[in-house]
C-alpha positions as CSV (number, residue, x, y, z in Angstrom):
1,M,218.8,199.2,192.5
2,A,222.3,199.3,194.0
3,K,224.1,202.6,193.9
4,S,226.8,203.4,191.3
5,N,229.7,205.8,191.2
6,D,228.6,206.7,187.7
7,P,225.8,209.3,187.9
8,W,224.5,208.5,184.4
9,M,224.3,204.8,185.3
10,R,222.3,205.7,188.4
11,T,219.9,207.7,186.2
12,I,219.4,204.7,184.0
13,R,218.6,202.4,186.9
14,I,216.0,204.8,188.3
15,T,214.4,204.8,184.8
16,M,214.1,201.0,184.9
17,Q,212.7,200.9,188.4
18,S,210.1,203.6,188.0
19,S,208.8,202.3,184.6
20,L,208.8,205.7,183.0
21,A,207.8,205.9,179.3
22,I,211.3,206.7,178.1
23,T,214.4,204.8,177.4
24,V,217.8,206.3,178.4
25,M,220.9,205.0,176.7
26,I,224.6,206.0,176.8
27,F,226.9,204.9,174.0
28,G,230.3,206.3,173.2
29,G,229.8,209.1,175.8
30,T,226.6,210.3,174.1
31,L,223.2,210.4,175.9
32,F,220.2,209.1,173.9
33,V,216.6,209.6,175.1
34,Q,213.9,207.7,173.3
35,Q,210.2,208.5,173.8
36,L,208.0,205.4,173.6
37,P,204.9,205.4,171.4
38,M,202.1,207.5,172.9
39,A,200.0,204.4,173.4
40,E,202.6,203.3,175.9
41,S,202.6,206.6,177.9
42,T,200.5,206.8,180.9
43,A,198.1,209.6,181.8
44,N,199.1,212.2,184.3
45,T,196.6,210.8,186.8
46,T,198.8,207.6,187.2
47,D,201.3,209.5,189.3
48,H,198.6,210.6,191.7
49,P,196.8,207.6,193.3
50,S,194.7,209.8,195.5
51,Q,193.2,211.4,192.4
52,M,192.4,208.0,191.0
53,E,190.8,206.8,194.2
54,K,188.7,209.9,194.3
55,M,187.6,209.4,190.7
56,D,186.8,205.7,191.3
57,G,185.1,206.4,194.6
58,D,186.9,203.3,196.1
59,S,190.0,202.7,198.1
60,R,192.7,200.4,196.7
61,D,192.4,196.8,197.8
62,H,195.0,194.4,196.5
63,S,194.1,191.4,198.6
64,N,193.0,188.1,197.2
65,G,193.0,185.8,200.1
66,P,190.4,183.0,200.8
67,H,187.7,185.4,201.8
68,D,188.0,187.2,198.5
69,R,187.7,183.9,196.7
70,R,184.4,183.1,198.5
71,H,183.3,186.6,197.4
72,H,184.3,185.9,193.8
73,R,182.3,182.7,193.8
74,G,179.3,184.4,195.3
75,R,179.2,187.3,192.8
76,H,175.9,187.5,190.9
77,H,175.5,188.5,187.3
78,G,174.0,191.9,188.2
79,D,177.1,193.0,190.0
80,R,178.8,194.6,187.0
81,I,182.1,196.4,186.5
82,N,181.7,199.8,184.9
83,H,184.9,201.6,186.1
84,P,188.2,200.7,187.8
85,G,186.8,201.1,191.3
86,D,184.4,198.2,190.6
87,A,187.4,196.1,189.5
88,R,189.4,196.9,192.6
89,K,186.6,195.7,194.8
90,V,187.3,192.2,193.4
91,G,191.0,192.5,193.8
92,L,192.0,193.5,190.3
93,D,194.3,196.5,189.6
94,S,196.9,197.9,187.4
95,L,200.0,195.7,187.8
96,R,202.2,198.7,187.5
97,L,200.5,200.6,190.4
98,A,200.3,197.4,192.5
99,V,204.1,196.9,192.1
100,Q,204.8,200.5,192.9
101,K,202.7,200.2,196.1
102,D,204.7,197.1,197.0
103,G,208.0,198.9,196.6
104,G,209.0,196.8,193.6
105,V,208.7,193.3,192.3
106,P,209.1,190.4,194.9
107,L,212.8,189.8,195.5
108,P,214.8,188.0,198.2
109,S,214.8,189.7,201.5
110,N,218.5,188.9,202.1
111,L,219.7,189.9,198.6
112,E,222.4,192.3,199.7
113,A,224.1,189.5,201.7
114,V,225.0,187.9,198.4
115,I,224.7,190.4,195.6
116,S,227.0,193.5,195.8
117,D,225.7,195.3,192.7
118,R,222.2,194.5,191.4
119,W,222.8,196.2,188.0
120,A,225.9,194.1,187.4
121,A,223.9,191.0,188.4
122,I,221.2,191.9,185.8
123,Q,223.9,192.3,183.1
124,L,225.4,188.9,184.0
125,G,222.0,187.3,184.0
126,K,221.0,188.6,180.6
127,A,224.3,187.6,179.1
128,L,224.0,184.0,180.5
129,F,220.3,183.8,179.5
130,W,220.9,184.6,175.8
131,D,224.4,183.0,175.4
132,M,224.4,180.0,173.0
133,Q,227.7,178.9,174.5
134,V,225.9,177.8,177.7
135,G,224.4,174.8,175.8
136,S,226.6,171.7,175.5
137,D,226.2,171.9,171.7
138,G,227.2,175.5,171.5
139,V,223.7,176.3,170.2
140,Q,221.2,175.8,173.0
141,A,220.7,178.9,175.2
142,C,218.1,179.5,177.9
143,A,216.5,181.9,175.4
144,S,216.3,179.2,172.7
145,C,213.0,178.2,174.4
146,H,211.9,181.7,175.5
147,F,212.6,184.0,172.5
148,H,209.0,184.8,171.5
149,A,207.1,186.8,174.2
150,G,209.1,184.8,176.7
151,T,208.1,181.5,175.2
152,D,208.5,179.4,171.9
153,N,206.3,179.5,168.8
154,R,208.2,177.0,166.6
155,I,206.0,174.4,164.9
156,K,208.5,171.9,163.4
157,N,209.8,169.1,165.5
158,A,207.7,170.4,168.4
159,V,205.9,167.3,169.7
160,N,206.6,165.0,172.6
161,P,204.6,161.8,173.1
162,D,202.9,161.5,176.5
163,E,205.0,160.2,179.5
164,G,202.3,159.4,182.0
165,V,201.6,157.0,184.8
166,T,199.8,153.8,185.1
167,N,196.2,153.9,186.4
168,S,197.0,152.9,190.0
169,R,195.7,155.5,192.4
170,A,196.5,154.7,196.0
171,G,193.9,156.5,198.0
172,D,193.0,160.1,198.6
173,V,196.3,161.2,200.2
174,I,199.0,159.1,198.4
175,G,197.1,159.3,195.1
176,Y,199.1,158.7,192.0
177,S,202.4,159.7,193.5
178,N,203.7,156.1,193.7
179,A,202.3,155.0,190.3
180,G,204.6,153.5,187.7
181,S,205.5,155.3,184.5
182,S,204.0,154.6,181.0
183,R,204.8,156.0,177.6
184,Q,202.5,156.3,174.6
185,G,203.4,156.9,171.0
186,F,202.9,159.9,168.8
187,E,199.4,160.7,167.5
188,T,199.6,164.3,166.2
189,K,202.9,164.5,164.4
190,R,206.0,162.5,164.4
191,P,209.6,163.8,164.9
192,D,210.6,166.6,162.5
193,E,207.1,167.1,161.2
194,S,205.3,170.4,161.4
195,L,202.1,171.3,163.3
196,T,199.2,172.8,161.4
197,R,196.0,174.6,162.3
198,E,194.0,171.4,161.7
199,D,195.9,169.5,164.4
200,F,194.1,171.5,167.1
201,P,192.6,171.0,169.5
202,F,194.3,167.7,170.5
203,V,191.2,166.5,172.2
204,K,188.4,166.3,169.6
205,V,186.0,164.0,171.5
206,I,185.3,164.9,175.1
207,D,185.8,162.5,178.1
208,V,186.8,159.5,176.0
209,V,189.9,157.3,176.8
210,T,191.1,153.9,175.9
211,R,191.8,151.6,178.8
212,M,194.7,149.2,178.0
213,S,195.0,145.7,179.3
214,D,198.2,146.6,181.3
215,G,196.4,149.3,183.2
216,T,197.6,152.3,181.3
217,I,195.3,154.9,179.8
218,A,195.6,155.8,176.1
219,P,193.8,158.4,174.1
220,G,190.4,157.8,172.8
221,S,189.6,157.7,169.1
222,N,190.5,160.9,167.2
223,N,192.3,162.3,170.3
224,S,195.9,162.8,171.0
225,N,197.8,163.1,174.3
226,D,200.9,164.5,172.7
227,I,202.6,167.6,174.1
228,V,203.8,170.7,172.3
229,G,207.2,171.5,173.7
230,S,210.5,173.1,172.9
231,M,213.5,171.6,171.1
232,G,216.5,170.8,173.2
233,V,219.8,168.9,172.4
234,K,220.3,165.6,170.6
235,S,220.9,162.6,172.7
236,T,224.6,162.6,173.4
237,R,226.8,161.1,176.1
238,Y,228.8,163.8,177.9
239,D,232.5,163.1,177.6
240,G,233.9,166.4,179.1
241,L,234.8,169.8,177.8
242,Q,237.6,171.8,176.2
243,P,238.1,175.2,177.9
244,G,237.9,177.8,175.2
245,S,235.5,175.8,173.0
246,P,231.7,176.4,173.0
247,I,231.1,172.8,171.9
248,E,231.7,170.1,174.5
249,L,233.0,166.6,174.0
250,G,230.3,164.0,173.4
251,T,229.4,160.7,171.8
252,P,226.2,160.8,169.7
253,L,223.5,158.3,170.8
254,L,220.4,157.0,169.0
255,D,217.4,158.4,170.7
256,P,214.8,155.7,171.0
257,V,211.9,158.2,170.8
258,F,213.1,161.2,168.9
259,N,214.4,159.7,165.7
260,R,213.6,159.4,162.0
261,D,213.1,155.9,160.8
262,G,215.0,154.5,163.8
263,K,218.3,155.8,162.3
264,I,218.7,159.6,162.6
265,T,218.5,161.2,166.1
266,M,216.4,164.4,166.2
267,R,216.6,167.1,168.8
268,A,214.6,166.0,171.8
269,I,211.4,167.8,172.9
270,E,210.5,168.9,176.4
271,H,207.5,167.1,178.0
272,R,205.5,170.2,178.8
273,N,204.6,173.4,176.9
274,T,207.1,176.2,177.5
275,P,205.8,178.8,180.0
276,S,206.7,182.4,179.5
277,V,209.5,184.0,181.6
278,I,207.8,187.4,181.3
279,N,206.1,188.2,184.7
280,A,207.4,185.0,186.1
281,V,208.9,187.0,189.0
282,F,205.4,187.2,190.5
283,N,205.1,183.4,190.7
284,F,205.6,182.0,194.2
285,T,206.9,178.8,192.6
286,N,207.9,178.2,188.9
287,F,207.5,175.5,186.3
288,W,204.0,174.1,185.5
289,D,204.3,171.7,188.5
290,G,205.8,174.3,190.8
291,R,208.9,172.3,191.5
292,A,211.1,175.4,191.4
293,N,211.0,176.1,195.1
294,P,210.8,179.7,196.4
295,H,213.9,178.9,198.6
296,F,217.1,178.8,196.5
297,T,220.1,176.8,197.7
298,G,222.4,177.2,194.7
299,R,222.4,173.5,193.6
300,T,219.0,172.1,192.6
301,S,215.4,173.4,192.0
302,F,214.0,171.9,195.2
303,G,215.0,174.4,197.8
304,D,215.4,173.1,201.4
305,Q,214.0,169.7,200.3
306,D,217.6,169.2,199.2
307,Q,219.2,169.1,202.6
308,A,222.6,168.3,201.2
309,A,222.8,171.4,199.0
310,A,225.8,173.6,199.9
311,I,228.1,176.2,198.4
312,L,231.6,177.2,199.3
313,V,232.0,180.3,201.5
314,N,235.4,181.9,202.2
315,R,235.2,182.6,205.9
316,S,237.8,184.9,207.4
317,G,240.4,183.0,209.4
318,V,238.9,179.7,208.4
319,G,239.0,179.4,204.6
320,L,236.5,177.6,202.5
321,V,233.5,176.2,204.3
322,A,230.6,174.3,202.7
323,E,227.4,175.9,203.9
324,H,223.7,175.4,203.3
325,I,222.3,178.7,202.1
326,S,218.6,179.3,201.7
327,I,217.4,182.5,199.8
328,D,213.7,183.3,200.0
329,N,211.5,184.6,197.1
330,A,214.0,183.1,194.7
331,S,211.9,180.6,192.7
332,L,213.3,182.1,189.5
333,A,216.8,181.1,190.6
334,S,215.6,177.6,191.5
335,Q,214.1,177.3,188.0
336,A,217.2,178.6,186.3
337,V,219.6,175.9,187.5
338,A,217.6,173.0,186.1
339,P,217.8,173.4,182.2
340,P,221.6,173.7,182.0
341,I,222.1,170.2,183.4
342,N,219.0,168.7,181.8
343,P,219.9,166.1,179.1
344,V,216.8,167.0,177.1
345,E,217.1,170.8,177.3
346,M,220.6,172.1,177.2
347,A,223.2,169.5,178.3
348,F,224.8,166.4,176.9
349,G,224.3,163.4,179.2
350,E,222.8,159.9,179.5
351,P,221.0,159.7,182.8
352,T,220.5,155.9,182.6
353,M,224.3,155.6,182.8
354,G,224.7,158.2,185.5
355,N,226.3,160.4,183.0
356,G,225.8,164.2,182.6
357,R,227.2,167.7,182.9
358,R,227.4,169.4,186.3
359,L,226.9,173.1,186.9
360,R,230.5,173.4,188.1
361,E,231.6,172.0,184.8
362,L,229.6,174.6,183.0
363,G,231.4,177.1,185.2
364,Q,234.7,175.6,184.2
365,K,233.7,175.9,180.5
366,L,232.8,179.6,180.7
367,L,235.5,180.7,183.1
368,R,238.7,178.8,182.3
369,P,241.1,180.1,179.6
370,S,241.9,178.1,176.5
371,A,245.2,176.3,176.5
372,S,246.0,177.7,173.1
373,S,244.9,181.4,173.5
374,N,245.1,181.7,177.2
375,H,241.7,183.5,177.0
376,P,238.3,182.3,178.2
377,L,235.2,182.3,176.1
378,T,233.9,185.8,175.5
379,P,230.4,186.3,176.8
380,L,228.0,186.0,173.8
381,G,231.2,185.6,171.8
382,G,229.3,184.3,168.7
383,Q,226.4,186.7,168.9
384,Y,226.0,190.3,167.9
385,V,224.8,192.5,170.8
386,H,223.0,195.7,169.8
387,P,224.9,198.8,171.0
388,Y,221.6,200.2,172.3
389,D,220.6,197.0,174.2
390,S,218.9,198.2,177.3
391,V,221.1,196.2,179.6
392,L,224.2,195.1,177.6
393,G,224.7,198.0,175.3
394,W,227.4,199.5,177.5
395,L,229.4,196.2,177.2
396,S,228.8,195.5,173.5
397,K,231.8,195.1,171.2
398,A,229.7,196.2,168.2
399,P,230.3,195.9,165.3
400,E,232.1,192.8,166.5
401,N,230.3,190.0,168.4
402,G,230.2,189.6,172.1
403,L,230.8,191.7,175.2
404,S,234.0,193.6,176.2
405,T,234.4,191.7,179.4
406,T,234.7,188.2,180.8
407,Y,232.3,186.1,182.9
408,E,234.8,186.1,185.7
409,S,234.8,189.9,185.8
410,M,231.0,190.0,185.6
411,I,230.7,187.6,188.6
412,K,233.2,189.6,190.6
413,N,231.3,192.8,189.9
414,A,227.9,191.3,190.8
415,F,228.5,189.1,193.9
416,V,229.9,189.6,197.4
417,A,233.6,188.6,197.4
418,L,233.4,185.8,200.1
419,Y,231.6,183.6,197.5
420,W,234.4,183.8,194.9
421,N,237.6,185.3,196.3
422,S,239.4,182.2,197.6
423,K,242.5,180.8,195.8
424,E,242.0,177.3,197.3
425,L,241.2,174.5,194.9
426,T,238.8,171.7,195.7
427,E,238.9,168.3,194.0
428,L,235.5,167.1,193.0
429,P,234.1,164.5,190.6
430,S,234.1,165.6,186.9
431,T,234.0,163.9,183.5
432,P,236.1,162.1,182.5
433,T,238.2,162.3,185.8
434,P,238.1,164.3,189.0
435,V,239.2,167.9,188.6
436,Q,240.4,170.6,191.0
437,F,237.8,173.4,190.8
438,T,238.1,177.0,192.0
439,Q,235.6,178.4,194.4
440,M,234.0,180.4,191.6
441,E,233.6,177.3,189.5
442,V,232.1,175.3,192.4
443,N,229.6,178.1,193.1
444,F,228.8,178.7,189.5
445,G,225.3,177.3,189.8
446,F,224.7,179.8,192.6
447,F,225.8,182.7,190.5
448,F,224.0,181.4,187.4
449,G,220.6,181.0,189.2
450,L,220.6,184.3,191.0
451,A,221.9,186.4,188.0
452,I,219.3,185.0,185.7
453,A,216.6,185.6,188.3
454,M,217.7,189.2,188.6
455,Y,217.5,189.6,184.8
456,E,214.1,187.9,184.6
457,A,212.8,190.2,187.4
458,T,213.1,193.1,185.0
459,L,210.9,191.4,182.4
460,V,207.7,192.9,183.8
461,A,204.8,193.5,181.4
462,D,202.5,196.0,183.1
463,R,201.6,198.5,180.4
464,T,198.7,196.8,178.7
465,P,195.5,198.5,177.5
466,F,193.7,197.0,180.5
467,D,196.3,198.3,182.9
468,E,196.0,201.7,181.3
469,W,192.2,201.7,181.7
470,M,192.7,200.7,185.4
471,E,195.0,203.7,185.9
472,T,193.0,206.3,184.0
473,G,189.4,205.1,183.8
474,Q,189.4,206.1,180.1
475,F,188.9,203.8,177.1
476,N,192.0,203.5,174.9
477,H,193.2,202.0,171.7
478,G,193.1,198.4,173.1
479,F,190.4,198.6,175.8
480,H,187.0,199.8,174.8
481,K,183.4,198.7,175.3
482,K,183.9,195.2,173.9
483,E,186.9,194.5,176.2
484,L,185.0,195.9,179.2
485,A,182.1,193.5,178.4
486,G,184.7,190.8,178.3
487,L,186.1,191.9,181.7
488,N,182.6,191.4,183.0
489,V,182.4,187.9,181.6
490,F,185.8,187.2,183.1
491,V,184.7,188.3,186.6
492,N,181.1,187.0,186.5
493,E,179.7,184.4,184.1
494,G,183.1,183.1,183.1
495,R,184.2,182.6,186.8
496,C,187.8,183.2,185.7
497,L,188.6,185.4,188.6
498,H,188.5,182.4,191.0
499,C,191.9,181.3,189.7
500,H,193.2,184.3,187.8
501,A,193.0,186.7,190.7
502,G,194.8,189.8,191.9
503,P,196.8,192.3,189.9
504,E,199.0,189.4,188.6
505,L,195.9,187.5,187.4
506,T,196.9,184.3,189.1
507,N,196.4,182.7,192.5
508,A,199.9,181.2,192.2
509,S,201.5,184.6,192.9
510,V,203.7,185.7,195.8
511,R,200.9,188.1,196.8
512,S,198.4,185.3,197.0
513,A,200.7,183.0,198.9
514,K,201.4,185.9,201.3
515,S,205.1,184.8,201.1
516,G,204.1,181.4,202.7
517,P,201.2,181.5,205.1
518,N,198.5,181.1,202.4
519,L,200.0,178.1,200.6
520,I,197.8,175.3,201.7
521,R,194.1,175.8,201.3
522,A,190.9,173.8,201.8
523,M,188.1,173.6,199.2
524,A,185.1,171.7,197.9
525,M,185.7,169.3,195.1
526,V,183.2,168.0,192.6
527,N,183.0,165.1,195.0
528,G,183.7,165.9,198.7
529,T,186.4,168.2,200.0
530,A,190.2,168.3,200.0
531,L,193.3,170.3,200.8
532,Y,195.2,171.8,197.9
533,D,198.2,174.0,197.0
534,N,197.0,177.5,196.4
535,G,197.1,178.3,192.7
536,F,197.3,174.7,191.4
537,Y,194.2,173.1,190.0
538,N,193.1,170.0,188.0
539,L,190.9,171.4,185.2
540,G,190.4,168.3,183.2
541,V,192.7,169.4,180.3
542,T,194.1,165.9,180.0
543,P,193.4,162.7,181.9
544,T,195.1,162.9,185.3
545,T,197.2,159.8,184.4
546,D,198.7,161.6,181.4
547,D,200.6,164.0,183.7
548,I,200.2,164.1,187.5
549,G,201.8,167.6,187.6
550,R,201.9,168.9,191.2
551,G,201.2,165.4,192.4
552,D,204.6,164.2,191.3
553,T,207.8,163.8,193.5
554,D,211.2,165.5,193.5
555,I,214.5,163.7,192.7
556,F,214.7,162.5,196.2
557,G,211.3,160.7,196.1
558,Q,209.6,163.4,198.2
559,P,206.2,165.0,197.3
560,L,206.3,168.3,195.4
561,A,203.0,169.5,196.8
562,F,203.1,171.3,200.1
563,T,199.8,169.7,200.9
564,R,201.0,166.2,200.3
565,Q,204.1,166.9,202.3
566,A,202.0,168.1,205.2
567,L,199.6,165.1,205.2
568,F,202.4,162.6,204.7
569,D,204.0,164.0,207.8
570,R,200.9,164.4,209.9
571,L,199.4,161.0,208.9
572,S,202.7,159.1,208.7
573,S,201.8,156.5,211.4
574,I,198.5,155.8,209.6
575,L,199.6,155.8,206.0
576,G,203.1,154.4,206.5
577,T,204.5,157.5,204.7
578,P,207.8,159.0,205.7
579,R,208.1,162.1,207.9
580,M,209.6,165.0,206.1
581,S,213.2,165.8,206.9
582,F,212.8,169.5,206.0
583,P,210.5,172.4,207.1
584,I,207.1,172.0,205.3
585,M,206.0,175.3,203.8
586,G,202.4,176.2,204.8
587,N,202.0,173.3,207.3
588,A,201.6,175.7,210.2
589,H,198.9,177.8,208.4
590,I,196.4,175.3,207.1
591,P,193.0,177.1,207.5
592,A,190.6,175.7,210.1
593,K,187.6,176.0,207.7
594,D,187.4,175.5,204.0
595,E,186.9,178.4,201.7
596,D,183.7,177.2,200.0
597,L,181.4,175.6,202.6
598,G,182.9,176.8,205.8
599,L,183.3,173.2,207.1
600,P,185.8,172.5,209.9
601,V,189.1,171.2,208.6
602,C,190.4,170.3,212.1
603,E,189.6,170.7,215.8
604,D,190.8,174.2,216.2
605,V,191.6,173.9,219.9
606,N,193.1,177.3,220.3
607,A,190.6,179.0,218.1
608,D,193.2,180.8,216.0
609,G,191.7,179.9,212.7
610,L,194.5,177.5,211.8
611,C,195.2,173.8,212.0
612,E,198.4,173.6,214.0
613,P,200.6,170.6,213.3
614,N,199.4,169.0,216.5
615,E,195.7,169.5,215.7
616,P,194.4,166.5,213.7
617,I,192.9,167.0,210.2
618,K,189.3,165.7,210.0
619,P,188.7,162.6,207.9
620,N,186.8,164.4,205.1
621,F,189.8,166.7,204.6
622,Q,192.4,163.9,204.6
623,R,192.6,164.2,200.9
624,V,195.1,165.9,198.6
625,A,194.0,167.6,195.4
626,A,197.4,167.7,193.7
627,D,197.3,164.9,191.0
628,G,196.9,166.4,187.6
629,A,197.0,169.9,189.1
630,F,199.0,172.7,187.4
631,K,200.0,176.2,188.2
632,V,197.6,178.9,187.1
633,P,199.6,181.2,184.7
634,G,199.2,184.9,184.6
635,L,197.4,186.2,181.5
636,R,199.3,189.2,180.3
637,N,200.6,188.8,176.7
638,V,198.5,185.6,176.4
639,E,197.7,186.7,172.8
640,L,201.3,185.9,171.9
641,T,202.1,182.8,174.0
642,G,200.0,180.0,172.3
643,P,199.6,177.1,172.2
644,Y,197.9,176.9,175.5
645,F,197.8,174.9,178.7
646,H,200.5,172.6,180.1
647,N,200.2,170.3,177.1
648,G,200.0,173.0,174.4
649,G,196.9,171.2,173.1
650,M,194.9,174.3,172.1
651,A,196.1,176.8,169.5
652,T,193.9,179.9,170.0
653,L,192.4,181.9,172.8
654,R,188.9,181.0,171.4
655,Q,189.7,177.3,171.8
656,A,190.8,178.0,175.4
657,V,187.6,179.9,176.2
658,Q,185.5,177.1,174.6
659,F,187.3,174.6,176.8
660,Y,186.1,176.4,179.9
661,N,182.7,177.0,178.4
662,R,182.1,173.2,178.0
663,G,183.4,172.5,181.5
664,G,186.7,170.8,180.5
665,N,187.8,167.8,178.5
666,F,188.0,164.9,181.1
667,C,185.3,165.6,183.7
668,S,184.4,162.0,184.4
669,F,187.8,160.4,184.3
670,N,189.3,163.1,186.5
671,I,186.3,163.0,189.0
672,N,188.5,162.4,192.0
673,D,190.8,165.3,191.3
674,I,188.8,167.9,189.4
675,H,188.1,171.4,190.6
676,L,184.5,172.3,191.8
677,L,184.0,175.1,189.4
678,M,184.8,173.1,186.3
679,T,181.2,172.9,185.1
680,P,179.7,174.2,181.8
681,L,179.5,178.0,181.8
682,K,176.8,178.3,179.1
683,L,178.4,181.4,177.6
684,T,176.9,182.7,174.3
685,D,179.0,183.1,171.2
686,E,179.0,186.9,171.8
687,Q,180.3,186.4,175.4
688,E,183.0,184.1,174.1
689,E,184.1,186.8,171.7
690,Q,184.0,189.5,174.4
691,L,186.1,187.3,176.7
692,V,188.7,186.7,174.0
693,A,188.8,190.5,173.3
694,F,189.5,191.2,177.0
695,L,192.3,188.6,177.0
696,V,193.9,190.3,173.9
697,S,193.7,193.6,175.8
698,L,196.3,192.1,178.2
699,T,199.1,192.4,175.6
700,D,201.9,194.8,176.5
701,S,203.0,196.4,173.2
702,R,206.6,196.7,174.4
703,V,206.6,192.9,174.4
704,K,204.9,192.8,171.0
705,Y,207.5,195.1,169.5
706,Q,210.4,193.8,171.6
707,Q,211.1,197.2,173.1
708,G,213.3,197.4,176.3
709,P,213.4,195.6,178.6
710,F,212.2,193.0,176.2
711,D,215.0,193.6,173.7
712,H,217.7,191.0,173.2
713,P,221.0,190.0,171.5
714,E,221.2,188.1,168.3
715,I,220.4,184.4,168.7
716,R,220.3,181.5,166.2
717,I,217.8,178.8,167.1
718,P,217.3,175.3,165.6
719,R,214.9,175.2,162.7
720,D,214.2,171.5,162.9
721,G,215.4,168.3,164.6
722,T,218.6,167.9,162.6
723,D,219.7,171.5,162.7
724,A,223.2,171.5,164.4
725,V,224.0,175.2,164.1
726,G,220.8,177.2,164.6
727,M,219.6,178.2,161.2
728,L,216.8,180.5,162.3
729,Q,218.5,183.8,163.0
730,L,216.8,186.4,165.3
731,E,218.6,189.7,164.8
732,A,219.8,191.7,167.8
733,V,217.2,194.2,168.9
734,G,218.0,197.4,170.8
735,S,215.8,199.1,173.4
736,G,213.8,200.9,170.7
737,G,212.3,197.6,169.5
738,T,211.3,196.6,166.0
739,W,208.8,197.7,163.4
740,A,207.4,194.1,162.9
741,P,205.2,192.9,165.8
742,L,205.4,189.4,167.2
743,Q,202.5,187.2,165.9
744,S,200.2,184.7,167.5
745,F,200.9,181.0,167.3
746,L,200.6,179.8,163.7
747,N,199.6,183.4,162.9
748,L,196.1,182.4,163.9
749,D,193.3,184.9,164.7
750,P,192.7,184.7,168.5
751,Q,189.0,184.4,167.8
752,D,189.4,181.3,165.5
753,P,187.8,178.2,167.2
754,I,189.1,175.9,164.4
755,F,187.1,172.9,165.6
756,T,184.6,172.5,168.4
757,P,185.1,169.1,170.2
758,Q,182.3,166.6,170.2
759,G,180.7,165.1,173.3
760,Q,179.7,166.5,176.6
761,C,181.4,166.7,180.0
762,A,179.4,164.6,182.4
763,R,179.8,163.9,186.1
């Protein structure tokens, strides 16, 4: 953390960084120290890794590269885990200890060049994340979709009909990336109806689809390809804003999909299930399809793929200069700038008309004073902020709403001056007419993304019963014999460790990517071999054509998948595909042999173990496994984050385990894209129960009881599709948390299978 002139503030920051089991608060000049529940305190041995290593009889190994994955696949059922040392041999560890060893969570290497005070940036990020004024309607905040263990558990008006592609696969490299779009209707629930236990799972008959005469793929009988997503704004044309007003100018439109009886527009629903922001800092890329690039440019989610991205920098003796800036390890920032301008999630706009809110206009809304009062909007001005909020308590105006500062002051406190201190005005397009913007307004997306990323980087859940066992070697209240048996199923018979590896329990982590060199891998498929993006797999959850995921393109028509970018570029003369106009991440580090069979991927002329860009890829690896592939999520707090998978089509952990046990849903239809290990596991009922018990042991009780850093300001969220003001009120929570724990989706027992799908996965 950045240094502070206030010694008390410095003490607080050290407490946050070191993850001690106390919360320190200052309010009204009084020091408050709160001891967390004993279950959350760690044993003395956690501060002495050498003692733990001696106890385990094993050195710490956090690696989970390709050789580790071959080791995972080759494990036999007799190689059991009995103590933490055994778990470390396969790359697992306490996340807290792993982060300590790393020196902290993965953050940009050049952060100090842009952020002058990290704590101030965290405060700004939390305010922006929870502020309902950020939404065009004065209701929709970032947190409106991430309020429950970092995700969304609402059940009314929560369904999106599938928006897939036509069944027109163009070979092994191009795949479905050029396929046209198709839309199906609602099968599960219509707009503003409520989901129930009996709706799940969405796939009730395995490997059955309906092939339509126009080439599209529709659900089979008794199945649904709907998606459980989060509510956004109502369809509204963006007509501009009024400084000082949280509600922007707009013309209501009839939404052709999200409506009641073709007359009343409902709040629109996102096209994928909401992922949790907790522990998202460990993801090398974010969003289910990974489109939130690890390089942040301040404008879009696509990193250096957006070559025109620029911000204004006030250079001494020159003045304002538009510069392309690229900040590494900043996928959270790339993710954060997408929802505020999305006409489904947070912003008014009609994209078919080229109409929509820009990030600089959002900056204008939050920064400019009202013409009548000469004051700008107060941060969180309509929301109560608990005086003991772990981040914002020092700024709370309690008992009044809001913070005792302005967004302008918060930006100045957090960011290096050359990004905001110019008095020059720049005329740029705006709605309804071009407007002269300040440097701070033009760069608002840059500030917004990085500040929210800094806040989300504090949302680290690493005090679970499993992590406690990894640190102490002792059974505890949430990790005992049954959970240990489940861990053994996870590592051995369940084959979960192949994808959910490392301390983060995902191959899509910064650690697994090795910050770039381990991005493109080679593996065996059900049929043949292919190159793929590390941490992204097609598991047969839905037909590939329902959602091509990582196989999709960015807003410039360029592939999202690093693998497809590399092969498009390398094989451009053969395929007629365009050369990439930006550096391709991972292209210089394609392994010379695949991780499963050891087959040569290229002619490794210089014998360095890599396929250099000038070393041709062999024909059997000129294949991209990206279509229908989605990011492997981490598993901590998974008890609280249902429904599951990218489509939200399974309601309980038992349903998710049964999905893997049967070998997936669409093994035959997805045969060209499906992962090698998606075969029936043949787990017994007892093993399924044990595996679910282990997954429940990955719940951090600080998340469950909303204790700091998972506390939050008051927020009002929409109850249904017509709710214009946010009628579901979540009260402000201070760092001490609440007495009432968060519940699982639909309050279901994680062991509840509800319904076991019929049919069998065949290949």
